[in-house]
N, C-alpha and C positions, 0 to 999 in steps of 0.2 A: 532504403527502405524503411521504414516507421515500423517499432513491431508491432502493432495496433495494424494496423493494412494487410500486412503481410501475414499474420493468422489472419482475418479480414481473406484475404484470399485463398489462402486455403482454404473455406470456408465458400467459396464460390465458391471455387474447382470440387464439394460437396455438392452440390444447388448442379450444379454443368450436371455435376453425374449422375444425379437425379427427376432430369428432366425427362416426361416422360409422354410423348405424340402420337397424337390421337388418326389414323390409317385408316379411312375408309366412307363411301361417297354418305353422305344426307337421303336418310331414312335410312340405312341397312344398318345392321349391323355389323358394326366394324368391331376392332383390335387398338392395347397400344404400347407400343414399344419403343426401351430405349432411344433417345435420341443420339445417344453418340453409337451404337452399334448399327449405323443405319449407312450412318454421314458422315463420319470420322472412321474409325476404330473398323469395316466392317470385317473384319475375316478375325476378331480378334471375342472368347466369352463372356472375357474378366474388362473391367476400364483398368484401365489404367493406370499402374502410377504414383505417384510426383515422387521428381525426385530435390529436393530445396538441399544449395547447396549454400550456406556462411563465408561469407571474405568482410575483407576492409577492413578491420580493424585488427586489437593483439588477441589474442587464442582465448586469452584469459576470460576477454569477451563476447569470444565467437561463446564460448564454450554454459554464458549464463544469459548469451538467446536462447542458441540450442535448450539451454532448460525451464526458459520459458515461453519459448513454442511451444512447445509436446506440453506445458496448462492448456497455455488458450486451444491446444487442438483436444483436448481428452475431448471422446467419445467422438471419436466423427469415425464413418464409414467411409469410407476412403483407407486404400493402402499409402501414407504417407513415408520416405523416407526422406532424412536429413543426416547431413554434416560437413566441418568445417571446411573451407578449401586449407589450410596447411594439415589439419593432419589425413585428404583424404591422397594428401600428395607423399606423404609420407605413405599409401598406403594401405590404410585406417580400417578397418567395412564400418557399411551404414549402419547410422541409428531408426529404426521404427519404429514410431510414430506413432502409426493408426494404419491401421487395418481391416484392410477391403472384405466391406459386411453386403452385401443386395439388398438383403429381407428389413437390415434397420432403416435404409435406404430409403429400401419400396414404403415402411408405416412411415417416414420425415416426409417423403411428399408421395402422392396420394396420387393415387389414377387419375387422367382427368378426368370429366363428365361425362358422356355419349353426346354427337348434336345432334 
């Protein structure tokens, strides 16, 4: 996967986290709720973090790609952890390049208008 496409997929993950749906019958006072919390991760109060494993090239090229991905997703409002496959095989820890921030997500993706 190209670097541009990978960064786009990570930003799509944030858009999914920010997606809210309207609940309520027509003509009543309804509310909105996070789609993922009701339909995918019903027991979780926080959005699941995204783990990205980079593999398929030499280690120094993977390190460059890791740094480029961190720069491309700077300011993202979901938890994103990334590492290279060789480092994981050696038991090295994950790098956190994104932090979960539901308030910032709510500002970026406002509630849908009432029906």
